[in-house]
SEKELUM-965289 format. One line per 4 residues: number of its first residue (from 1); their letters; for each residue x, y, z of C-alpha. Coordinates in nm, 2 decimals, decimal comma. Layout:
REM SEKELUM-965289
NUM> A> X:Y:Z  ...
***
This chain:
REM SEKELUM-965289
1> MKIC> 0,01:0,02:-0,01  0,10:0,36:-0,08  0,11:0,54:0,26  0,13:0,89:0,27
5> ILGV> 0,29:1,01:0,68  0,17:1,42:0,75  0,42:1,55:1,02  0,74:1,33:1,13
9> GKMG> 0,75:1,41:1,55  0,78:1,10:1,78  0,53:0,92:1,64  0,54:1,00:1,26
13> TWLA> 0,83:0,81:1,26  0,78:0,52:1,44  0,56:0,51:1,23  0,80:0,54:0,95
17> DALC> 1,05:0,28:1,04  0,70:0,06:1,13  0,53:0,07:0,87  0,84:0,12:0,52
21> FQHE> 0,91:-0,22:0,44  0,59:-0,37:0,41  0,52:-0,09:0,25  0,57:0,24:-0,02
25> VAVF> 0,54:0,48:0,26  0,62:0,90:0,20  0,67:1,12:0,46  0,56:1,46:0,44
29> DSNK> 0,69:1,75:0,73  0,76:2,15:0,65  1,04:2,15:0,85  1,36:1,98:0,62
33> ERLR> 1,51:2,00:0,93  1,34:1,66:1,08  1,37:1,46:0,68  1,67:1,44:0,81
37> YVFN> 1,61:1,18:1,08  1,38:0,99:0,81  1,52:0,62:0,58  1,37:0,43:0,36
41> TQRL> 1,06:0,66:0,26  1,01:0,95:0,04  1,08:1,20:0,17  0,83:1,55:0,08
45> TDYE> 0,82:1,88:0,15  0,52:2,03:-0,05  0,12:1,93:-0,11  0,25:1,85:-0,49
49> EIRT> 0,48:1,57:-0,44  0,15:1,42:-0,25  -0,02:1,46:-0,50  0,21:1,27:-0,73
53> FAPE> 0,29:1,03:-0,45  -0,11:0,95:-0,53  -0,13:0,80:-0,15  -0,40:0,46:-0,14
57> LLIN> -0,38:0,60:0,30  -0,29:0,91:0,43  -0,15:0,92:0,86  -0,18:1,24:1,05
61> CVTL> 0,01:1,28:1,23  0,06:1,67:1,35  -0,03:1,81:1,70  -0,40:1,86:1,83
65> KYTI> -0,47:2,20:1,75  -0,34:2,18:1,38  -0,45:1,81:1,23  -0,84:1,91:1,11
69> QTFK> -0,62:2,25:0,95  -0,33:2,01:0,74  -0,65:1,74:0,62  -0,83:2,04:0,52
73> DVLP> -0,46:2,18:0,38  -0,44:1,85:0,20  -0,72:1,74:0,14  -0,77:1,90:-0,23
77> YLPE> -0,43:1,71:-0,35  -0,53:1,34:-0,24  -0,71:1,10:-0,47  -1,06:1,02:-0,47
81> NCII> -0,96:0,68:-0,30  -0,77:0,78:-0,04  -0,88:0,66:0,29  -0,80:0,96:0,50
85> SDIA> -0,67:0,89:0,89  -0,51:1,00:1,27  -0,36:0,91:1,60  -0,54:1,08:1,80
89> SVKT> -0,54:1,12:2,16  -0,86:1,30:2,23  -1,14:1,30:1,94  -1,39:1,58:2,02
93> GFYE> -1,48:1,71:1,71  -1,35:1,43:1,45  -1,65:1,20:1,38  -1,83:1,53:1,23
97> FYKS> -1,51:1,66:1,01  -1,53:1,35:0,89  -1,86:1,32:0,83  -1,83:1,69:0,68
101> MGRR> -1,56:1,58:0,40  -1,77:1,19:0,27  -1,42:1,07:0,24  -1,35:0,72:0,38
105> FVST> -1,08:0,72:0,76  -1,02:0,56:1,00  -0,94:0,71:1,32  -0,70:0,53:1,54
109> HPMF> -0,52:0,59:1,90  -0,17:0,39:2,01  -0,23:0,45:2,31  0,22:0,46:2,36
113> GPTF> 0,52:0,65:2,35  0,80:0,54:2,11  1,03:0,73:2,40  0,95:0,51:2,61
117> ANLR> 0,80:0,20:2,52  1,02:-0,14:2,54  0,88:-0,16:2,09  1,03:-0,47:2,00
121> NLSE> 0,75:-0,61:2,28  0,44:-0,42:2,26  0,32:-0,72:2,41  0,20:-0,49:2,68
125> HHAI> 0,08:-0,18:2,55  -0,29:-0,11:2,33  -0,49:0,12:2,05  -0,79:0,19:1,99
129> IISE> -1,00:0,21:1,67  -1,27:0,38:1,60  -1,55:0,16:1,53  -1,74:0,44:1,28
133> SDHL> -1,40:0,43:1,06  -1,44:0,27:0,70  -1,39:-0,06:0,70  -1,10:-0,16:0,46
137> GKAF> -0,93:0,12:0,72  -1,05:-0,10:0,99  -0,88:-0,38:0,82  -0,56:-0,27:0,73
141> FKDF> -0,48:-0,11:1,14  -0,60:-0,37:1,32  -0,36:-0,59:1,13  -0,07:-0,30:1,18
145> YGTL> -0,10:-0,35:1,52  -0,17:-0,74:1,54  0,18:-0,79:1,41  0,26:-0,56:1,62
149> KLNL> 0,13:-0,76:1,95  -0,08:-0,48:2,12  -0,35:-0,55:2,28  -0,67:-0,42:2,05
153> HQYT> -1,00:-0,19:2,14  -1,20:-0,06:1,98  -1,45:0,25:2,09  -1,69:0,47:1,91
157> FEGH> -1,59:0,87:1,85  -1,76:0,92:2,24  -1,63:0,64:2,37  -1,28:0,68:2,32
161> DETI> -1,26:1,03:2,47  -1,41:0,85:2,76  -1,21:0,61:2,80  -0,87:0,85:2,77
165> AYSL> -1,02:1,07:3,03  -0,97:0,79:3,29  -0,71:0,62:3,17  -0,54:0,89:3,13
169> SIPF> -0,62:1,22:3,27  -0,70:1,08:3,60  -0,30:0,98:3,62  -0,20:1,33:3,46
173> SSTL> -0,31:1,50:3,70  -0,26:1,33:4,03  0,04:1,36:3,90  0,09:1,75:3,80
177> VFAA> -0,03:1,76:4,22  0,26:1,58:4,29  0,55:1,81:4,12  0,35:2,07:4,20
181> CMKK> 0,44:2,01:4,61  0,79:1,85:4,53  1,07:2,03:4,73  1,41:1,92:4,69
185> QDAP> 1,41:1,54:4,96  1,74:1,41:5,11  1,60:1,14:5,18  1,28:1,06:5,05
189> GTTF> 1,12:0,68:5,09  1,16:0,46:4,81  0,75:0,49:4,77  0,87:0,93:4,69
193> KKHM> 1,14:0,78:4,42  0,86:0,60:4,26  0,65:0,88:4,17  0,91:1,09:4,13
197> DIAK> 1,07:0,88:3,87  0,65:0,90:3,74  0,64:1,25:3,72  1,03:1,33:3,54
201> GLFS> 0,92:1,04:3,30  0,51:1,23:3,30  0,78:1,53:3,19  0,94:1,46:2,93
205> EDDY> 0,64:1,40:2,71  0,58:1,72:2,50  0,45:1,93:2,57  0,13:2,00:2,34
209> LLTE> 0,02:1,62:2,41  0,01:1,64:2,79  -0,23:1,96:2,72  -0,42:1,76:2,44
213> ILFN> -0,52:1,52:2,74  -0,58:1,70:2,95  -0,83:1,90:2,71  -1,03:1,60:2,72
217> PYTV> -1,36:1,79:2,77  -1,47:1,40:2,96  -1,14:1,54:3,20  -1,31:1,78:3,47
221> GQVE> -1,60:1,55:3,58  -1,24:1,28:3,68  -1,08:1,50:3,79  -1,41:1,70:4,04
225> KIRK> -1,34:1,32:4,13  -1,01:1,37:4,25  -1,08:1,65:4,45  -1,41:1,52:4,63
229> ELKD> -1,16:1,21:4,81  -0,85:1,44:4,83  -1,18:1,67:5,02  -1,27:1,36:5,22
233> LMTL> -0,91:1,28:5,27  -0,84:1,58:5,41  -1,17:1,57:5,65  -1,04:1,23:5,80
237> INNR> -0,74:1,35:5,84  -0,80:1,64:6,02  -1,07:1,54:6,21  -0,82:1,23:6,27
241> DAQG> -1,06:0,96:6,24  -0,93:0,65:6,33  -1,21:0,42:6,27  -1,29:0,67:5,92
245> MIDF> -0,90:0,69:5,76  -0,94:0,24:5,80  -1,33:0,22:5,57  -1,13:0,47:5,37
249> INRV> -0,84:0,27:5,28  -0,97:-0,07:5,28  -1,32:0,11:5,05  -1,00:0,24:4,82
253> RKNV> -0,76:-0,11:4,89  -1,04:-0,28:4,64  -0,99:-0,07:4,31  -0,63:-0,16:4,30
257> E> -0,67:-0,54:4,45
***
């Protein structure tokens, strides 16, 4: 298959590397410097070159806030039979956009960072395929993600954002609050150091990615739950309510068993 990848960031580069040995791949980025680090692919810097390449599948890997506009910019240069695709971490507004374009589309979300994941063994990682997507597009990504041994899930556009708000927004928000309270520790405990490692990993991610996840419209409800539990915990601590604290611990322990 002829595949064009828009945006040569971390995920775009990883996709190009993962796909180029079994498909004819071209990568497009207006920043020529980024194209220096991709191999076994055609390197494109002008939309007219995309027209000449005539991809059968276009994977949009640019930052979320530019994704839809980039689609609009490139669509006039694509063949009518080209399937358009995104890997955005938040899908709000995408279904409406795709339907308005009248194009075949497939939307997915590989839920791992290529910088930190063990790319030789992705069996512990997950990928989501949006159920409203084109049948052939879904089949392609099921096969591609399946060969990587990723755990596959199907959600609607709305179900995806609800799931991401739970699985990413809660740990991201909790880690940000933890880091906001930090000061230098000369003798940090084991638990503190584990939390600090998580925080360092989070802050190694792209700032735009963190912002995209936290601006998910379903994040507010999840953060509100954190605030409620903190309020209840503060009440127990202020009242030195030993039995209440034990009950609280036993209640939340069940959540992680």
